[in-house]
PDB file of N, CA, C and O in Angstrom:
ATOM      1  N   UNK A   1     173.707  29.136 202.846  1.00  0.00           N
ATOM      2  CA  UNK A   1     173.041  28.999 204.110  1.00  0.00           C
ATOM      3  C   UNK A   1     172.455  27.587 204.178  1.00  0.00           C
ATOM      4  O   UNK A   1     171.780  27.139 203.251  1.00  0.00           O
ATOM      5  N   UNK A   2     172.715  26.910 205.262  1.00  0.00           N
ATOM      6  CA  UNK A   2     172.215  25.546 205.406  1.00  0.00           C
ATOM      7  C   UNK A   2     170.739  25.554 205.790  1.00  0.00           C
ATOM      8  O   UNK A   2     170.173  26.590 206.139  1.00  0.00           O
ATOM      9  N   UNK A   3     170.137  24.383 205.717  1.00  0.00           N
ATOM     10  CA  UNK A   3     168.715  24.257 206.016  1.00  0.00           C
ATOM     11  C   UNK A   3     168.421  24.631 207.471  1.00  0.00           C
ATOM     12  O   UNK A   3     167.412  25.278 207.748  1.00  0.00           O
ATOM     13  N   UNK A   4     169.280  24.236 208.390  1.00  0.00           N
ATOM     14  CA  UNK A   4     169.039  24.554 209.799  1.00  0.00           C
ATOM     15  C   UNK A   4     169.168  26.052 210.069  1.00  0.00           C
ATOM     16  O   UNK A   4     168.419  26.600 210.878  1.00  0.00           O
ATOM     17  N   UNK A   5     170.109  26.717 209.402  1.00  0.00           N
ATOM     18  CA  UNK A   5     170.245  28.166 209.559  1.00  0.00           C
ATOM     19  C   UNK A   5     169.040  28.895 208.978  1.00  0.00           C
ATOM     20  O   UNK A   5     168.548  29.856 209.570  1.00  0.00           O
ATOM     21  N   UNK A   6     168.567  28.445 207.829  1.00  0.00           N
ATOM     22  CA  UNK A   6     167.395  29.067 207.210  1.00  0.00           C
ATOM     23  C   UNK A   6     166.170  28.875 208.095  1.00  0.00           C
ATOM     24  O   UNK A   6     165.389  29.808 208.284  1.00  0.00           O
ATOM     25  N   UNK A   7     165.997  27.676 208.638  1.00  0.00           N
ATOM     26  CA  UNK A   7     164.850  27.421 209.521  1.00  0.00           C
ATOM     27  C   UNK A   7     164.948  28.268 210.778  1.00  0.00           C
ATOM     28  O   UNK A   7     163.945  28.829 211.219  1.00  0.00           O
ATOM     29  N   UNK A   8     166.134  28.375 211.364  1.00  0.00           N
ATOM     30  CA  UNK A   8     166.323  29.181 212.572  1.00  0.00           C
ATOM     31  C   UNK A   8     165.996  30.645 212.293  1.00  0.00           C
ATOM     32  O   UNK A   8     165.295  31.287 213.075  1.00  0.00           O
ATOM     33  N   UNK A   9     166.500  31.169 211.185  1.00  0.00           N
ATOM     34  CA  UNK A   9     166.228  32.561 210.834  1.00  0.00           C
ATOM     35  C   UNK A   9     164.734  32.805 210.618  1.00  0.00           C
ATOM     36  O   UNK A   9     164.197  33.811 211.081  1.00  0.00           O
ATOM     37  N   UNK A  10     164.075  31.904 209.930  1.00  0.00           N
ATOM     38  CA  UNK A  10     162.654  32.091 209.677  1.00  0.00           C
ATOM     39  C   UNK A  10     161.831  31.944 210.951  1.00  0.00           C
ATOM     40  O   UNK A  10     160.819  32.626 211.110  1.00  0.00           O
ATOM     41  N   UNK A  11     162.242  31.075 211.852  1.00  0.00           N
ATOM     42  CA  UNK A  11     161.539  30.960 213.130  1.00  0.00           C
ATOM     43  C   UNK A  11     161.707  32.222 213.968  1.00  0.00           C
ATOM     44  O   UNK A  11     160.762  32.660 214.625  1.00  0.00           O
ATOM     45  N   UNK A  12     162.895  32.807 213.951  1.00  0.00           N
ATOM     46  CA  UNK A  12     163.131  34.060 214.676  1.00  0.00           C
ATOM     47  C   UNK A  12     162.272  35.179 214.090  1.00  0.00           C
ATOM     48  O   UNK A  12     161.625  35.922 214.828  1.00  0.00           O
ATOM     49  N   UNK A  13     162.269  35.294 212.766  1.00  0.00           N
ATOM     50  CA  UNK A  13     161.471  36.327 212.100  1.00  0.00           C
ATOM     51  C   UNK A  13     159.978  36.119 212.381  1.00  0.00           C
ATOM     52  O   UNK A  13     159.266  37.077 212.682  1.00  0.00           O
ATOM     53  N   UNK A  14     159.510  34.884 212.284  1.00  0.00           N
ATOM     54  CA  UNK A  14     158.093  34.600 212.538  1.00  0.00           C
ATOM     55  C   UNK A  14     157.734  34.893 213.992  1.00  0.00           C
ATOM     56  O   UNK A  14     156.658  35.426 214.261  1.00  0.00           O
ATOM     57  N   UNK A  15     158.607  34.558 214.923  1.00  0.00           N
ATOM     58  CA  UNK A  15     158.339  34.805 216.337  1.00  0.00           C
ATOM     59  C   UNK A  15     158.260  36.281 216.663  1.00  0.00           C
ATOM     60  O   UNK A  15     157.318  36.731 217.315  1.00  0.00           O
ATOM     61  N   UNK A  16     159.244  37.032 216.213  1.00  0.00           N
ATOM     62  CA  UNK A  16     159.256  38.482 216.472  1.00  0.00           C
ATOM     63  C   UNK A  16     158.075  39.159 215.781  1.00  0.00           C
ATOM     64  O   UNK A  16     157.415  40.011 216.377  1.00  0.00           O
ATOM     65  N   UNK A  17     157.808  38.791 214.542  1.00  0.00           N
ATOM     66  CA  UNK A  17     156.691  39.387 213.804  1.00  0.00           C
ATOM     67  C   UNK A  17     155.355  39.052 214.453  1.00  0.00           C
ATOM     68  O   UNK A  17     154.460  39.896 214.498  1.00  0.00           O
ATOM     69  N   UNK A  18     155.212  37.837 214.953  1.00  0.00           N
ATOM     70  CA  UNK A  18     153.968  37.455 215.614  1.00  0.00           C
ATOM     71  C   UNK A  18     153.732  38.267 216.877  1.00  0.00           C
ATOM     72  O   UNK A  18     152.609  38.692 217.146  1.00  0.00           O
ATOM     73  N   UNK A  19     154.779  38.481 217.646  1.00  0.00           N
ATOM     74  CA  UNK A  19     154.654  39.290 218.855  1.00  0.00           C
ATOM     75  C   UNK A  19     154.271  40.721 218.495  1.00  0.00           C
ATOM     76  O   UNK A  19     153.364  41.292 219.101  1.00  0.00           O
ATOM     77  N   UNK A  20     154.955  41.303 217.513  1.00  0.00           N
ATOM     78  CA  UNK A  20     154.655  42.671 217.113  1.00  0.00           C
ATOM     79  C   UNK A  20     153.236  42.809 216.555  1.00  0.00           C
ATOM     80  O   UNK A  20     152.543  43.777 216.866  1.00  0.00           O
ATOM     81  N   UNK A  21     152.802  41.854 215.736  1.00  0.00           N
ATOM     82  CA  UNK A  21     151.442  41.910 215.200  1.00  0.00           C
ATOM     83  C   UNK A  21     150.397  41.693 216.296  1.00  0.00           C
ATOM     84  O   UNK A  21     149.317  42.281 216.249  1.00  0.00           O
ATOM     85  N   UNK A  22     150.710  40.860 217.270  1.00  0.00           N
ATOM     86  CA  UNK A  22     149.779  40.665 218.385  1.00  0.00           C
ATOM     87  C   UNK A  22     149.616  41.947 219.187  1.00  0.00           C
ATOM     88  O   UNK A  22     148.509  42.282 219.609  1.00  0.00           O
ATOM     89  N   UNK A  23     150.712  42.663 219.399  1.00  0.00           N
ATOM     90  CA  UNK A  23     150.635  43.943 220.099  1.00  0.00           C
ATOM     91  C   UNK A  23     149.828  44.941 219.270  1.00  0.00           C
ATOM     92  O   UNK A  23     148.976  45.650 219.806  1.00  0.00           O
ATOM     93  N   UNK A  24     150.094  44.997 217.967  1.00  0.00           N
ATOM     94  CA  UNK A  24     149.337  45.881 217.079  1.00  0.00           C
ATOM     95  C   UNK A  24     147.855  45.539 217.106  1.00  0.00           C
ATOM     96  O   UNK A  24     147.003  46.429 217.113  1.00  0.00           O
ATOM     97  N   UNK A  25     147.554  44.256 217.119  1.00  0.00           N
ATOM     98  CA  UNK A  25     146.184  43.778 217.144  1.00  0.00           C
ATOM     99  C   UNK A  25     145.509  44.137 218.466  1.00  0.00           C
ATOM    100  O   UNK A  25     144.330  44.490 218.489  1.00  0.00           O
ATOM    101  N   UNK A  26     146.259  44.047 219.568  1.00  0.00           N
ATOM    102  CA  UNK A  26     145.682  44.295 220.888  1.00  0.00           C
ATOM    103  C   UNK A  26     145.455  45.787 221.157  1.00  0.00           C
ATOM    104  O   UNK A  26     144.427  46.165 221.719  1.00  0.00           O
ATOM    105  N   UNK A  27     146.407  46.634 220.759  1.00  0.00           N
ATOM    106  CA  UNK A  27     146.288  48.055 221.116  1.00  0.00           C
ATOM    107  C   UNK A  27     145.721  48.905 219.986  1.00  0.00           C
ATOM    108  O   UNK A  27     145.351  50.058 220.207  1.00  0.00           O
ATOM    109  N   UNK A  28     145.650  48.357 218.790  1.00  0.00           N
ATOM    110  CA  UNK A  28     145.162  49.138 217.658  1.00  0.00           C
ATOM    111  C   UNK A  28     143.647  49.188 217.621  1.00  0.00           C
ATOM    112  O   UNK A  28     142.964  48.253 218.041  1.00  0.00           O
ATOM    113  N   UNK A  29     143.146  50.277 217.120  1.00  0.00           N
ATOM    114  CA  UNK A  29     141.712  50.431 216.938  1.00  0.00           C
ATOM    115  C   UNK A  29     141.401  50.124 215.474  1.00  0.00           C
ATOM    116  O   UNK A  29     141.310  51.025 214.640  1.00  0.00           O
ATOM    117  N   UNK A  30     141.244  48.848 215.185  1.00  0.00           N
ATOM    118  CA  UNK A  30     141.065  48.392 213.809  1.00  0.00           C
ATOM    119  C   UNK A  30     139.596  48.158 213.495  1.00  0.00           C
ATOM    120  O   UNK A  30     138.800  47.913 214.401  1.00  0.00           O
ATOM    121  N   UNK A  31     139.228  48.230 212.216  1.00  0.00           N
ATOM    122  CA  UNK A  31     137.864  47.843 211.833  1.00  0.00           C
ATOM    123  C   UNK A  31     137.636  46.354 212.129  1.00  0.00           C
ATOM    124  O   UNK A  31     138.585  45.581 212.263  1.00  0.00           O
ATOM    125  N   UNK A  32     136.393  45.983 212.225  1.00  0.00           N
ATOM    126  CA  UNK A  32     136.033  44.609 212.586  1.00  0.00           C
ATOM    127  C   UNK A  32     136.649  43.579 211.632  1.00  0.00           C
ATOM    128  O   UNK A  32     137.081  42.516 212.076  1.00  0.00           O
ATOM    129  N   UNK A  33     136.694  43.873 210.351  1.00  0.00           N
ATOM    130  CA  UNK A  33     137.242  42.921 209.390  1.00  0.00           C
ATOM    131  C   UNK A  33     138.729  42.650 209.633  1.00  0.00           C
ATOM    132  O   UNK A  33     139.205  41.535 209.417  1.00  0.00           O
ATOM    133  N   UNK A  34     139.454  43.669 210.080  1.00  0.00           N
ATOM    134  CA  UNK A  34     140.881  43.479 210.348  1.00  0.00           C
ATOM    135  C   UNK A  34     141.102  42.607 211.580  1.00  0.00           C
ATOM    136  O   UNK A  34     142.101  41.892 211.657  1.00  0.00           O
ATOM    137  N   UNK A  35     140.195  42.657 212.533  1.00  0.00           N
ATOM    138  CA  UNK A  35     140.317  41.788 213.706  1.00  0.00           C
ATOM    139  C   UNK A  35     140.164  40.321 213.319  1.00  0.00           C
ATOM    140  O   UNK A  35     140.765  39.448 213.946  1.00  0.00           O
ATOM    141  N   UNK A  36     139.371  40.047 212.300  1.00  0.00           N
ATOM    142  CA  UNK A  36     139.231  38.676 211.817  1.00  0.00           C
ATOM    143  C   UNK A  36     140.380  38.265 210.911  1.00  0.00           C
ATOM    144  O   UNK A  36     140.667  37.075 210.783  1.00  0.00           O
ATOM    145  N   UNK A  37     141.036  39.221 210.287  1.00  0.00           N
ATOM    146  CA  UNK A  37     142.122  38.940 209.356  1.00  0.00           C
ATOM    147  C   UNK A  37     143.445  38.682 210.066  1.00  0.00           C
ATOM    148  O   UNK A  37     144.239  37.858 209.612  1.00  0.00           O
ATOM    149  N   UNK A  38     143.690  39.371 211.167  1.00  0.00           N
ATOM    150  CA  UNK A  38     144.995  39.289 211.839  1.00  0.00           C
ATOM    151  C   UNK A  38     145.383  37.877 212.288  1.00  0.00           C
ATOM    152  O   UNK A  38     146.560  37.539 212.168  1.00  0.00           O
ATOM    153  N   UNK A  39     144.485  37.032 212.795  1.00  0.00           N
ATOM    154  CA  UNK A  39     144.924  35.669 213.142  1.00  0.00           C
ATOM    155  C   UNK A  39     145.452  34.891 211.946  1.00  0.00           C
ATOM    156  O   UNK A  39     146.399  34.115 212.074  1.00  0.00           O
ATOM    157  N   UNK A  40     144.837  35.099 210.778  1.00  0.00           N
ATOM    158  CA  UNK A  40     145.306  34.417 209.570  1.00  0.00           C
ATOM    159  C   UNK A  40     146.670  34.942 209.133  1.00  0.00           C
ATOM    160  O   UNK A  40     147.499  34.182 208.633  1.00  0.00           O
ATOM    161  N   UNK A  41     146.901  36.233 209.320  1.00  0.00           N
ATOM    162  CA  UNK A  41     148.200  36.816 208.978  1.00  0.00           C
ATOM    163  C   UNK A  41     149.280  36.256 209.903  1.00  0.00           C
ATOM    164  O   UNK A  41     150.370  35.903 209.452  1.00  0.00           O
ATOM    165  N   UNK A  42     148.975  36.179 211.184  1.00  0.00           N
ATOM    166  CA  UNK A  42     149.948  35.634 212.136  1.00  0.00           C
ATOM    167  C   UNK A  42     150.234  34.169 211.824  1.00  0.00           C
ATOM    168  O   UNK A  42     151.386  33.740 211.888  1.00  0.00           O
ATOM    169  N   UNK A  43     149.215  33.405 211.491  1.00  0.00           N
ATOM    170  CA  UNK A  43     149.420  31.997 211.114  1.00  0.00           C
ATOM    171  C   UNK A  43     150.214  31.889 209.819  1.00  0.00           C
ATOM    172  O   UNK A  43     151.033  30.982 209.671  1.00  0.00           O
ATOM    173  N   UNK A  44     149.979  32.807 208.875  1.00  0.00           N
ATOM    174  CA  UNK A  44     150.690  32.775 207.592  1.00  0.00           C
ATOM    175  C   UNK A  44     152.177  33.054 207.761  1.00  0.00           C
ATOM    176  O   UNK A  44     152.984  32.630 206.933  1.00  0.00           O
ATOM    177  N   UNK A  45     152.548  33.761 208.821  1.00  0.00           N
ATOM    178  CA  UNK A  45     153.967  34.013 209.063  1.00  0.00           C
ATOM    179  C   UNK A  45     154.729  32.729 209.385  1.00  0.00           C
ATOM    180  O   UNK A  45     155.930  32.642 209.131  1.00  0.00           O
ATOM    181  N   UNK A  46     154.045  31.744 209.936  1.00  0.00           N
ATOM    182  CA  UNK A  46     154.696  30.503 210.345  1.00  0.00           C
ATOM    183  C   UNK A  46     154.779  29.476 209.223  1.00  0.00           C
ATOM    184  O   UNK A  46     155.523  28.503 209.340  1.00  0.00           O
ATOM    185  N   UNK A  47     154.031  29.672 208.138  1.00  0.00           N
ATOM    186  CA  UNK A  47     154.051  28.705 207.029  1.00  0.00           C
ATOM    187  C   UNK A  47     155.435  28.585 206.394  1.00  0.00           C
ATOM    188  O   UNK A  47     155.899  27.460 206.202  1.00  0.00           O
ATOM    189  N   UNK A  48     156.130  29.692 206.052  1.00  0.00           N
ATOM    190  CA  UNK A  48     157.475  29.533 205.480  1.00  0.00           C
ATOM    191  C   UNK A  48     158.461  28.883 206.450  1.00  0.00           C
ATOM    192  O   UNK A  48     159.349  28.146 206.022  1.00  0.00           O
ATOM    193  N   UNK A  49     158.317  29.145 207.741  1.00  0.00           N
ATOM    194  CA  UNK A  49     159.232  28.536 208.713  1.00  0.00           C
ATOM    195  C   UNK A  49     159.013  27.031 208.812  1.00  0.00           C
ATOM    196  O   UNK A  49     159.961  26.273 209.011  1.00  0.00           O
ATOM    197  N   UNK A  50     157.769  26.604 208.675  1.00  0.00           N
ATOM    198  CA  UNK A  50     157.459  25.175 208.732  1.00  0.00           C
ATOM    199  C   UNK A  50     157.842  24.481 207.425  1.00  0.00           C
ATOM    200  O   UNK A  50     158.271  23.327 207.438  1.00  0.00           O
ATOM    201  N   UNK A  51     157.693  25.169 206.315  1.00  0.00           N
ATOM    202  CA  UNK A  51     157.951  24.582 204.991  1.00  0.00           C
ATOM    203  C   UNK A  51     159.283  25.031 204.397  1.00  0.00           C
ATOM    204  O   UNK A  51     159.395  25.183 203.181  1.00  0.00           O
ATOM    205  N   UNK A  52     160.284  25.242 205.231  1.00  0.00           N
ATOM    206  CA  UNK A  52     161.571  25.739 204.730  1.00  0.00           C
ATOM    207  C   UNK A  52     162.215  24.739 203.766  1.00  0.00           C
ATOM    208  O   UNK A  52     162.941  25.143 202.858  1.00  0.00           O
ATOM    209  N   UNK A  53     161.960  23.449 203.949  1.00  0.00           N
ATOM    210  CA  UNK A  53     162.526  22.454 203.034  1.00  0.00           C
ATOM    211  C   UNK A  53     161.946  22.578 201.629  1.00  0.00           C
ATOM    212  O   UNK A  53     162.621  22.246 200.655  1.00  0.00           O
ATOM    213  N   UNK A  54     160.709  23.050 201.508  1.00  0.00           N
ATOM    214  CA  UNK A  54     160.111  23.272 200.187  1.00  0.00           C
ATOM    215  C   UNK A  54     160.755  24.471 199.490  1.00  0.00           C
ATOM    216  O   UNK A  54     160.883  24.489 198.266  1.00  0.00           O
ATOM    217  N   UNK A  55     161.157  25.468 200.277  1.00  0.00           N
ATOM    218  CA  UNK A  55     161.825  26.633 199.694  1.00  0.00           C
ATOM    219  C   UNK A  55     163.176  26.248 199.127  1.00  0.00           C
ATOM    220  O   UNK A  55     163.611  26.808 198.121  1.00  0.00           O
ATOM    221  N   UNK A  56     163.834  25.310 199.754  1.00  0.00           N
ATOM    222  CA  UNK A  56     165.153  24.885 199.290  1.00  0.00           C
ATOM    223  C   UNK A  56     165.067  24.119 197.976  1.00  0.00           C
ATOM    224  O   UNK A  56     166.026  24.092 197.205  1.00  0.00           O
ATOM    225  N   UNK A  57     163.901  23.487 197.717  1.00  0.00           N
ATOM    226  CA  UNK A  57     163.733  22.755 196.460  1.00  0.00           C
ATOM    227  C   UNK A  57     163.807  23.683 195.267  1.00  0.00           C
ATOM    228  O   UNK A  57     164.303  23.296 194.209  1.00  0.00           O
ATOM    229  N   UNK A  58     163.316  24.914 195.424  1.00  0.00           N
ATOM    230  CA  UNK A  58     163.416  25.916 194.369  1.00  0.00           C
ATOM    231  C   UNK A  58     162.423  25.745 193.237  1.00  0.00           C
ATOM    232  O   UNK A  58     162.633  26.286 192.151  1.00  0.00           O
ATOM    233  N   UNK A  59     161.349  25.008 193.462  1.00  0.00           N
ATOM    234  CA  UNK A  59     160.335  24.830 192.427  1.00  0.00           C
ATOM    235  C   UNK A  59     159.574  26.124 192.167  1.00  0.00           C
ATOM    236  O   UNK A  59     159.389  26.934 193.075  1.00  0.00           O
ATOM    237  N   UNK A  60     159.141  26.312 190.943  1.00  0.00           N
ATOM    238  CA  UNK A  60     158.433  27.528 190.555  1.00  0.00           C
ATOM    239  C   UNK A  60     157.115  27.677 191.314  1.00  0.00           C
ATOM    240  O   UNK A  60     156.753  28.785 191.711  1.00  0.00           O
ATOM    241  N   UNK A  61     156.407  26.590 191.517  1.00  0.00           N
ATOM    242  CA  UNK A  61     155.120  26.654 192.218  1.00  0.00           C
ATOM    243  C   UNK A  61     155.315  27.080 193.662  1.00  0.00           C
ATOM    244  O   UNK A  61     154.586  27.942 194.153  1.00  0.00           O
ATOM    245  N   UNK A  62     156.293  26.486 194.359  1.00  0.00           N
ATOM    246  CA  UNK A  62     156.524  26.844 195.762  1.00  0.00           C
ATOM    247  C   UNK A  62     157.060  28.258 195.885  1.00  0.00           C
ATOM    248  O   UNK A  62     156.686  28.988 196.803  1.00  0.00           O
ATOM    249  N   UNK A  63     157.924  28.645 194.977  1.00  0.00           N
ATOM    250  CA  UNK A  63     158.459  30.006 195.008  1.00  0.00           C
ATOM    251  C   UNK A  63     157.335  31.019 194.785  1.00  0.00           C
ATOM    252  O   UNK A  63     157.285  32.048 195.458  1.00  0.00           O
ATOM    253  N   UNK A  64     156.446  30.734 193.858  1.00  0.00           N
ATOM    254  CA  UNK A  64     155.304  31.616 193.605  1.00  0.00           C
ATOM    255  C   UNK A  64     154.374  31.680 194.810  1.00  0.00           C
ATOM    256  O   UNK A  64     153.882  32.749 195.171  1.00  0.00           O
ATOM    257  N   UNK A  65     154.138  30.520 195.430  1.00  0.00           N
ATOM    258  CA  UNK A  65     153.267  30.464 196.606  1.00  0.00           C
ATOM    259  C   UNK A  65     153.823  31.308 197.743  1.00  0.00           C
ATOM    260  O   UNK A  65     153.093  32.103 198.334  1.00  0.00           O
ATOM    261  N   UNK A  66     155.105  31.145 198.058  1.00  0.00           N
ATOM    262  CA  UNK A  66     155.701  31.897 199.164  1.00  0.00           C
ATOM    263  C   UNK A  66     155.798  33.387 198.833  1.00  0.00           C
ATOM    264  O   UNK A  66     155.639  34.226 199.719  1.00  0.00           O
ATOM    265  N   UNK A  67     156.054  33.718 197.584  1.00  0.00           N
ATOM    266  CA  UNK A  67     156.083  35.123 197.183  1.00  0.00           C
ATOM    267  C   UNK A  67     154.713  35.772 197.300  1.00  0.00           C
ATOM    268  O   UNK A  67     154.592  36.884 197.814  1.00  0.00           O
ATOM    269  N   UNK A  68     153.677  35.082 196.824  1.00  0.00           N
ATOM    270  CA  UNK A  68     152.314  35.594 196.930  1.00  0.00           C
ATOM    271  C   UNK A  68     151.878  35.704 198.388  1.00  0.00           C
ATOM    272  O   UNK A  68     151.224  36.676 198.768  1.00  0.00           O
ATOM    273  N   UNK A  69     152.232  34.725 199.196  1.00  0.00           N
ATOM    274  CA  UNK A  69     151.912  34.763 200.623  1.00  0.00           C
ATOM    275  C   UNK A  69     152.577  35.960 201.297  1.00  0.00           C
ATOM    276  O   UNK A  69     151.955  36.624 202.125  1.00  0.00           O
ATOM    277  N   UNK A  70     153.813  36.237 200.957  1.00  0.00           N
ATOM    278  CA  UNK A  70     154.520  37.392 201.506  1.00  0.00           C
ATOM    279  C   UNK A  70     153.880  38.703 201.104  1.00  0.00           C
ATOM    280  O   UNK A  70     153.756  39.612 201.925  1.00  0.00           O
ATOM    281  N   UNK A  71     153.472  38.812 199.850  1.00  0.00           N
ATOM    282  CA  UNK A  71     152.821  40.035 199.379  1.00  0.00           C
ATOM    283  C   UNK A  71     151.494  40.254 200.107  1.00  0.00           C
ATOM    284  O   UNK A  71     151.178  41.384 200.481  1.00  0.00           O
ATOM    285  N   UNK A  72     150.720  39.198 200.310  1.00  0.00           N
ATOM    286  CA  UNK A  72     149.438  39.311 201.009  1.00  0.00           C
ATOM    287  C   UNK A  72     149.653  39.750 202.456  1.00  0.00           C
ATOM    288  O   UNK A  72     148.953  40.636 202.945  1.00  0.00           O
ATOM    289  N   UNK A  73     150.613  39.139 203.138  1.00  0.00           N
ATOM    290  CA  UNK A  73     150.887  39.490 204.537  1.00  0.00           C
ATOM    291  C   UNK A  73     151.331  40.941 204.647  1.00  0.00           C
ATOM    292  O   UNK A  73     150.839  41.676 205.503  1.00  0.00           O
ATOM    293  N   UNK A  74     152.248  41.356 203.794  1.00  0.00           N
ATOM    294  CA  UNK A  74     152.729  42.737 203.845  1.00  0.00           C
ATOM    295  C   UNK A  74     151.601  43.720 203.545  1.00  0.00           C
ATOM    296  O   UNK A  74     151.502  44.756 204.202  1.00  0.00           O
ATOM    297  N   UNK A  75     150.754  43.419 202.571  1.00  0.00           N
ATOM    298  CA  UNK A  75     149.668  44.346 202.237  1.00  0.00           C
ATOM    299  C   UNK A  75     148.663  44.476 203.376  1.00  0.00           C
ATOM    300  O   UNK A  75     148.159  45.572 203.620  1.00  0.00           O
ATOM    301  N   UNK A  76     148.361  43.399 204.073  1.00  0.00           N
ATOM    302  CA  UNK A  76     147.422  43.466 205.193  1.00  0.00           C
ATOM    303  C   UNK A  76     148.026  44.236 206.355  1.00  0.00           C
ATOM    304  O   UNK A  76     147.338  45.029 206.998  1.00  0.00           O
ATOM    305  N   UNK A  77     149.306  44.011 206.630  1.00  0.00           N
ATOM    306  CA  UNK A  77     149.959  44.742 207.721  1.00  0.00           C
ATOM    307  C   UNK A  77     150.029  46.232 207.397  1.00  0.00           C
ATOM    308  O   UNK A  77     149.768  47.062 208.268  1.00  0.00           O
ATOM    309  N   UNK A  78     150.373  46.580 206.171  1.00  0.00           N
ATOM    310  CA  UNK A  78     150.416  47.997 205.770  1.00  0.00           C
ATOM    311  C   UNK A  78     149.035  48.616 205.895  1.00  0.00           C
ATOM    312  O   UNK A  78     148.912  49.748 206.364  1.00  0.00           O
ATOM    313  N   UNK A  79     147.999  47.905 205.488  1.00  0.00           N
ATOM    314  CA  UNK A  79     146.625  48.418 205.608  1.00  0.00           C
ATOM    315  C   UNK A  79     146.250  48.631 207.075  1.00  0.00           C
ATOM    316  O   UNK A  79     145.629  49.642 207.406  1.00  0.00           O
ATOM    317  N   UNK A  80     146.616  47.700 207.960  1.00  0.00           N
ATOM    318  CA  UNK A  80     146.308  47.859 209.382  1.00  0.00           C
ATOM    319  C   UNK A  80     147.017  49.063 209.969  1.00  0.00           C
ATOM    320  O   UNK A  80     146.420  49.834 210.721  1.00  0.00           O
ATOM    321  N   UNK A  81     148.283  49.231 209.631  1.00  0.00           N
ATOM    322  CA  UNK A  81     149.029  50.388 210.129  1.00  0.00           C
ATOM    323  C   UNK A  81     148.442  51.676 209.571  1.00  0.00           C
ATOM    324  O   UNK A  81     148.342  52.670 210.291  1.00  0.00           O
ATOM    325  N   UNK A  82     148.056  51.675 208.312  1.00  0.00           N
ATOM    326  CA  UNK A  82     147.445  52.840 207.675  1.00  0.00           C
ATOM    327  C   UNK A  82     146.137  53.226 208.403  1.00  0.00           C
ATOM    328  O   UNK A  82     145.891  54.402 208.669  1.00  0.00           O
ATOM    329  N   UNK A  83     145.322  52.231 208.713  1.00  0.00           N
ATOM    330  CA  UNK A  83     144.058  52.496 209.399  1.00  0.00           C
ATOM    331  C   UNK A  83     144.279  53.039 210.804  1.00  0.00           C
ATOM    332  O   UNK A  83     143.565  53.941 211.242  1.00  0.00           O
ATOM    333  N   UNK A  84     145.256  52.498 211.507  1.00  0.00           N
ATOM    334  CA  UNK A  84     145.538  52.983 212.864  1.00  0.00           C
ATOM    335  C   UNK A  84     146.110  54.384 212.804  1.00  0.00           C
ATOM    336  O   UNK A  84     145.735  55.234 213.612  1.00  0.00           O
ATOM    337  N   UNK A  85     147.005  54.646 211.870  1.00  0.00           N
ATOM    338  CA  UNK A  85     147.621  55.959 211.753  1.00  0.00           C
ATOM    339  C   UNK A  85     146.672  57.035 211.256  1.00  0.00           C
ATOM    340  O   UNK A  85     146.888  58.218 211.521  1.00  0.00           O
ATOM    341  N   UNK A  86     145.639  56.652 210.548  1.00  0.00           N
ATOM    342  CA  UNK A  86     144.708  57.633 209.989  1.00  0.00           C
ATOM    343  C   UNK A  86     143.682  58.149 210.989  1.00  0.00           C
ATOM    344  O   UNK A  86     142.934  59.080 210.690  1.00  0.00           O
ATOM    345  N   UNK A  87     143.646  57.557 212.158  1.00  0.00           N
ATOM    346  CA  UNK A  87     142.635  57.983 213.132  1.00  0.00           C
ATOM    347  C   UNK A  87     143.117  59.098 214.007  1.00  0.00           C
ATOM    348  O   UNK A  87     142.380  59.564 214.876  1.00  0.00           O
TER     349      UNK A  87
END
């Protein structure tokens, strides 16, 4: 996959995910802390799309950073869905 294809794919994923999280944020009845967390999660979705050239380098530090960022985003989204579904 070329750099432009990877960037395009990540921009599409970040765009769709941002829209879905914004809808979840708007219609969900979340605790106050989650309302403060969601903007950071939405912003974190765009970091890999902006730094796609760093992912192509394949360095251990960048790979660890993007992996940890992905785990944090997924855990916060799962927690938000869990809180909304539990009510």
